[in-house]
C-alpha positions as a printed NumPy array, in Angstrom:
array([[  7.759,  -8.141,   6.006],
       [  8.424,  -4.943,   4.178],
       [  5.68 ,  -2.248,   5.004],
       [  5.682,   1.122,   3.759],
       [  3.43 ,   3.994,   2.84 ],
       [  2.012,   3.981,  -0.78 ],
       [  0.263,   6.908,  -2.38 ],
       [ -3.436,   5.929,  -3.614],
       [ -5.985,   8.287,  -5.07 ],
       [ -4.34 ,  11.38 ,  -3.486],
       [ -4.162,   9.873,   0.097],
       [ -1.819,   7.264,   1.461],
       [ -2.286,   3.698,   2.444],
       [  0.045,   1.07 ,   4.153],
       [  1.358,  -1.514,   1.718],
       [  3.31 ,  -4.658,   2.317],
       [  5.97 ,  -6.055,  -0.131],
       [  5.859,  -2.931,  -2.699],
       [  7.239,  -3.901,  -6.05 ],
       [  8.562,  -1.32 ,  -8.583],
       [  6.455,  -0.708, -11.674],
       [  7.177,  -2.806, -14.565],
       [  8.783,  -0.448, -17.014],
       [  7.63 ,  -2.705, -19.912],
       [  3.808,  -1.971, -19.309],
       [  4.114,   1.568, -19.244],
       [  1.891,   3.301, -21.806],
       [  0.244,   0.101, -22.596],
       [ -3.013,  -1.452, -22.247],
       [ -1.584,  -3.037, -19.082],
       [ -0.625,   0.028, -17.391],
       [ -3.67 ,   0.633, -15.276],
       [ -4.011,  -3.058, -14.222],
       [ -0.534,  -3.164, -13.278],
       [ -0.591,   0.03 , -11.447],
       [ -3.064,  -1.399,  -8.935],
       [ -0.547,  -4.503,  -8.255],
       [  2.611,  -2.619,  -7.054],
       [  2.254,  -4.26 ,  -3.465],
       [  1.255,  -7.604,  -2.193],
       [ -1.339,  -6.282,   0.284],
       [ -2.591,  -3.414,   2.235],
       [ -3.554,  -2.816,   5.718],
       [ -7.357,  -2.289,   6.471],
       [ -6.892,  -1.14 ,  10.178],
       [ -7.835,  -4.765,  11.414],
       [ -5.943,  -6.906,   9.163],
       [ -4.447,  -7.136,   5.555],
       [ -6.436,  -6.991,   2.586],
       [ -5.84 ,  -7.271,  -1.24 ],
       [ -7.475,  -4.357,  -2.624],
       [ -6.788,  -0.388,  -1.96 ],
       [-10.425,   0.319,  -1.544],
       [-10.419,  -1.55 ,   1.846],
       [ -7.299,  -0.058,   2.795],
       [ -6.992,   2.387,   6.113],
       [ -6.429,   5.788,   4.506],
       [ -4.078,   8.57 ,   5.752],
       [ -4.168,  12.486,   4.712],
       [ -0.442,  12.651,   4.654],
       [  2.711,  10.507,   4.495],
       [  3.639,  11.437,   7.591],
       [  0.59 ,  10.493,   9.295],
       [  0.711,   6.956,   7.732],
       [  4.562,   6.698,   8.966],
       [  3.603,   7.683,  12.224],
       [  0.601,   5.01 ,  12.399],
       [  3.168,   2.391,  11.166],
       [  5.806,   3.289,  13.732],
       [  3.081,   2.667,  16.582],
       [  1.436,  -0.35 ,  15.073],
       [  4.53 ,  -2.151,  13.391],
       [  4.494,  -5.193,  15.561],
       [  0.567,  -5.841,  15.229],
       [  0.733,  -5.39 ,  11.579],
       [  3.856,  -7.943,  11.17 ],
       [  1.84 , -10.444,  13.382],
       [ -1.324, -10.377,  11.6  ]])
């Protein structure tokens, strides 16, 4: 599973299977909807969730990376 820090509302979350944005949607009515779907799931601190509002949040990318490095095995097993 590919897990990486992902920016969300000025903070950082840990997201799995991040996808690049669809350039065909930029500037269209689908842009906001698709911007929320750039990843398969996000880490809540206890398991994987489907919405960013439930995600564990970090002030900086470095904090998110440190957490990921310390907890990757648990996250991959969940």
